N, C-alpha and C positions, 0 to 999 in steps of 0.2 A: 327463313325461320330464325327468331332471335334465340340466342344461347343463353341459358340460364346462368349467372355467375357463380362460381365455385365458392361454396361456403366453407371455409375452413374452421375446424374446432377451437382454433387459437391462433391468433396473430401477434407476433412479438416485434415490437418498434426498438431498434437498437441491437447491434450485433457484438457488443462486448462480451466479457467473461461471464457477465448475467445472460445476455440475451441468447447468446448462441448455444451456450450449454442448456439454457432452458429449452430451446427449439429441439436440440438432440435428444433430451431426456422426453419431450413430448412424443417424438417419432417412435422412442422405444416402448413408450405406453400406449402405442396405437393410435395416437391422436394425429390428424391431419393440421399440419402446421404451416405457416407463411411466415418468413422472417424478413423484416424491412430494415434497410440500412441506408442512411443518406450520403456516406461516404463511398469512395470508389472500392475501397477494401473492407473485409469483414475483421473483426477483432477489437475494435474500439481503442480508447485511451490505453488501456493496459498493454496492448501489443504494440501499439504505433507511437505512443508519446508517453509512455509510463513504465510499468513493471518490466517489460521485456529490455527495450533498449537502455535504460538506465542500469539494469544489471550486467549488461554486456559491456558498458562503459566501467562499472565498477570493477569487473574482472581485470580489464586492461590496466586500471589503477593498481590493483593488488599485484599484478605480474611486474609492473614497473617499479613498484616500491621494492619487491623482492630481488629485482635486477640490481637496483641501487646497492641494497644490503647484501648483494651475493658473496662477498668476501666471509661473510659469518657462517656461510654452508661451504666454503674452500671453492667458490666457484668466481673466477677472476674473468674480468672482461677488459679488454683494451678502450672500449668506446662503448658508450650506451646512449642512444637516442630514441625518441619517442616520436614517430611520425603519426600525427594526428590524422592526416588524410586516410592512412590505413586503418586506424582505429575506428574512424567513422565508417569506413567501406565495409568493415566487419560487422559492426552493429548493424547497418543497413541490410548486409547480407543475412544476418540471423531474423531480422524482422521479416524479410521478404520470404524466408523459408518456413516460417511459422504462419505468416498471412497464406500461403500456399496450401499449408496443412489445414488450415480452418476452411479454406474454400473446398477441399477435398472432404473434409467432415460433413459439410452440408450436402455435398452430391452423395456420399456414401449412405447418409441416413435419410435420403429423400426429401430433405426440406426444401420446400418451394421459396425460392428468394426473389426479392424485389429491391431494384435500386433506385433510391430518391427519397426524398423527405416525406415522412409520413405524417398525416394530420389526420386527427380523429374528426370526422363531420357529421356523425350522428351515431346512435346506438349500433354497435356492430360493424359499423363502416369506418375505413381509413382511405383517405385519398393519397396516392403515391405520385410525387412530383419529381420525376427524373427527365430522362430523354423524351418520354411520353408522359402523360397523365393516365394512372391507372386506378382502379378502384378494388380494395381488398375488403371482403365481407367475412366476418367471423363471429363466431358465438360468444368468444372471449378475447379480450384485449390484454396483453402484458406489455407495461411500459418500462423499457429497460434503456432509457435515453442517457444515462450516466451522469456525468458532471464535467466541469471546465474550471480553469483556474480562477480563483476569486481574486479581484483586482481593488485597488485603493480609489475611491471617487477622486475625480480630477486629475488622475495619473494616467496618461495615454502611453500606451506602448508603442514603440516605434519599431519592434523587431530586430534592431541592430544593437542597441545598448540598454534598453530596458526589456527584459525577457520573461517569459514564463517558462513552464517546463517543456514546451513544444518548441520554441524558437531556440533554446539553449541547446537541444538536440542537433540542430542543424549547423552549429559553428563549425568553421573550417579549419580553426586553430585554437590553441590555448591561449585565453586571456592572460595578461601579466598580473591583473588584480579583478577580483570579483566580490561584490557585496550582495550576501544572501539575505533577504528579508524574511524571516520566519525560520523556526528551528524545529519543526515538524518533521516527518520522515522525509519529506521530499526535499525540504531545504538542506536537511543534515547529508543526505546521500548525495546531492550534487556538490555540497561544500566538501564532501570525502573524496569524491572523484577529482575535483580540479586541485585541491590543496596538495594532493599527493603526486600530481604531474607537474607542480612548480608554480601554481597560480597562488597569490597572495589572498587569501580568503578572509572576509570579514563576515560574522553572523550576527544580525540583530534580531532579538526575540523581545516582544513585549511582556511576556509572562516571566515570572521569577526563574524559570529553568527551561533548559533545551528538553526535547522529547517530553513535553508536559503531560502527556497521557500515560507514560510509564511510571513505575515506582520511582520515589524520589532517589532512592539510593543509586539506582541505575542512572538517572539522569545526572548526579552528582558525579559519578564515577567517569561517565562518558565526557563530561565538560572538562574533568581534570586530565584525561588521557589527550583528548583533542587539543587542549591548551598545551600540553606538552609538545604536539606536534606543530607548533607555531600557528594555529589556527586562532584568529581573534573571535571570542564569542562575548558578545555583549548581551546579558539578559536585563529583564526589567527595564527595556530601554524603548521609548516611544518614538516613532518615526514622524518627524513633523513636516518634512518636505522632502521630495524626490523630483529630480527634473534632469534634463540632457542639456549640458553646457559644453560647447567646443568637442562635441562627440564624445563626451564622458559623463557618467553618472555622478551627480552631485546630491548627496544626501545630508539632512540635518536631523540628528538624533539627540533627544535629551536622556540622559542617563540618570540613574538613581542619585538622589541628592541634588538634582536641578542642573548638574553640568551639562552644557550643550556642545555637541561635537559635530564637526563637519566631516564627512566621509567622501572622498573623490576615488573613483573606480573606473576601469575601462569598461566593464559589464555589470549590471545588476539584475538578479534573479529575483522575482516576486513569488514567493511561495509561502503565501499566508492562508492557505487552505483552498477549499474546493467549493463551489456553488452547483447546485443541482440544475439540470438542463430539462426544465419542465414548461417554460414558456413557448407559446406559438405552436403547441401540437394537439389543440383542440380540447383540453382538458375541461376548460369552462362551459363548453357547448353541452357537455353531460354533467356538468356541476360536480366534478370531482374535486374534492377538498384539497387544498394545499395550505402549507403554512411554511413561509418564508422561502416559498419554491419548493420545498419538499412535499412529498405525497404520503400523508399518514396512511398506514395500514394496518390490518390486524394480523393475527398470529399466522394466517394462512396467506398473507402478502396480498389479501384483497382490500381494495379501497372501500370508500362510503357508497360507491356505486356498484351493485352487484354485476359480476362479470368483467370488472375492470381490475386489473392487478398491476402492482408496481414493485419493483426488485431494484437492488443494487444502490449506486450513489445517488439515485434520485429519491430514495426513502430516508427517513432519519434514523438509520442505523450506521455502523461503522462503514467508512467508505473504503472497503477492501475487496480485491478482486475475488479472493477465494469465497469470501461470505456472499458477493453477489451470485456466484455460481450455485450456492447452496440454497439461496432463496429463490432462484429460478427453478430448480429441482423441486422444492418444496410445493411452490405455487403449481406446477404441473401435475405432480401427484395429487393435488385437491381437485384440479380440472377435471383429471381422469377419474375421479371418484374414489381414489385411495384412501385409507385413514392415513393421517399424517400427525408427526409429532412436532410442536412448536420448536424453533430453534433456540437452543440456550446461547445467548448472546455472551454469557460469562466465559464461553468455551471457544470464543474466536481469537485465534492466536494474532498477535501483532509482530512484525518483523521490521526492522530497520537495517538495510545492508550496507552500512558504513563501516569503518575500520577502526576499532573492532566492532563485528555485529552485535544487535540488539535484538532479543526476542522474548517475548512473555505470552502467558496466558493465564486467565483467572482473575482474581483480585488483588489489587496492590494492597501493601500493607495499611494505608491510609482507608481505602475503601473499605477493607474488611473490617476495620475498626467502626466506621460508620454505620455498618450494617448491624453492629452489636456484638460481633464475635469478640471472644476473649483470645487474643491473638499472641502467637509465639512465632518467632523467626529463627531462621538460620543462614549462615553464608558460608560458602566454600571457595576459595580463590583456584583460578585456573593455574596459578603460579605453582601450586603443589600437584598438579596433573601432568604425569609423565608425558604423554602425547601432546599437550599444548607445548612443553618445552621443546620437544622434538621439532614441533611446526615452528618455533619461534615466535609464537603468538599466544604467550602465557598472562597476558593483561586480562582483568575482569574477574567475574564470580558467578556464582550460581545462587540464587536466594530462594528460599522456601518460605511461604506464608501459610501457618497452619492454625487450626483450631486447638486451644491450648488442651481441651478436656480430652478429646479421642486423637490429636495430631491428624485430622482429616486435611489433606492437603486443598488449600484454598487458592493459591496463586504459585506460580513459579516464573522467575524473572532472571534473565540471563544477559550478561554482557561479555562476549569474548569470541574464541574461535568456533566457526560452525556452528554457532547457537541457533541460527534460523533452520537448520536441520535438527537439531536437539528437541526443539519445540513441540515435535510431533509427539515424542513421547510424553512431553509434559502434559500435553493435551489428552492424551489417553489416559495418564494416571489420573487427572482431575474429572475427567468425564466416566470414569469408571468408580468415582468415589473413593480412592485410595487413600490410605493413610501413609505417613512417613516410614511407617513399619513395613508396609507393602513394598515400598520402592527400596528400603534397605534389603529386602530379601530377593530382590530380582539381580540375577547376576548379569553384570555388565563386563563385556569383553575388555581386556587388557592388552595393550595400552590404547585407549580410545579417550576423546573428550567426553564422551557420553558418562565416564566415570565420575564426572563433577556433578551430576544429577543424583548418583547413589551416595556420595560422599556428604552432599548438602543435606539428604534425608537422614543418614546417620547424625549428622549435627544438630538435628532437632534435638536428639536424645544427649547432646553433648559427648558424641561417641564417633566423631569423625577418624577414621583410621589413619589418613597421612597429614595430619595437622596436630 
């Protein structure tokens, strides 16, 4: 007798923070779900080559920097050394532990998993090519194939000298010099890691400022602070050529005003953005629309083809792990027949885990003006916050962007200690349509760095307490 193939309610292609979270949510909603992953381990770029390993390295850089400045805290060392082999080993241990945790969650939630490359071969049909070829059938398909590093045409990576975020995580030692091409979150985080452990770092950015998606005052403050830490930041600069000569990276860059500069470094990191991974998965067979590789979706994450959904980096929204997770949960709620609310993309927090940290949510000052708001802003420096001084991290500030008429909070932008944690409060304030007065009335514990949010709210009314 022939056995009828299992018909799943939904099949998810890709197990990053969008895909695996979507699969868990599906089982919680009573759906029968299959999860397909081409790599040996679940977790995607975020877990293996992105969010998690980079933050582990950033913590090492933080600790090493503090150790070098131990005298300020009355802690004296005879000798301080950084063993990068141990640094890398700890990073790998963390990744392995969290990957095992993801495997456990799949088993706990009874997610049926398939290892191999998933290709859509027809309506509701996915061919999985792994050790064997299997066929998965589902009423709905969620594409969560993520993104990969964008490269320059004509520049070939060698994995030794010219690197992306993947290869740089496998370095066995600290490079003496590093060229970082691109000053978005990825570029700035790696620049922050290596500059603090002794690497001579140069960052080249073609746009007028670093972290270009952030509020202009945040970008300017970060450039000033990093410049004081001897990081070389070249903005409004065009990369004309990049090649390997004698085992070193040779770059030619045109600076504002036309000056041409040659930069020679031991390693070069290409961090100019990420491109969606949407080719070769069979989208064209069902005529799923794409635009420059991205898959357009509606407010329920459904493509132009009913029953085909897409989430995460492969759709034209912010390429952030936490957003991918929420998009996945939204798609599953819709598939399960629940009523859904569209995601408010103004409420997606951005975080850059450099030193000092940068975090923001809501509209920048310029975007608020572009939308027609009559804007009022305030800033409060962490230098006036007691806890920041105790931490020895009192650079930066909190900036409020508000509507002038009612002082409704439109955006909160921060640079300073632990702001990637503070942004949760900022997100709640804006999500609840709070005014600056509402934030003033919230009692913040003392001494904490969160007092910076309260003080910045007071400052909208010209009434900051400690300034």
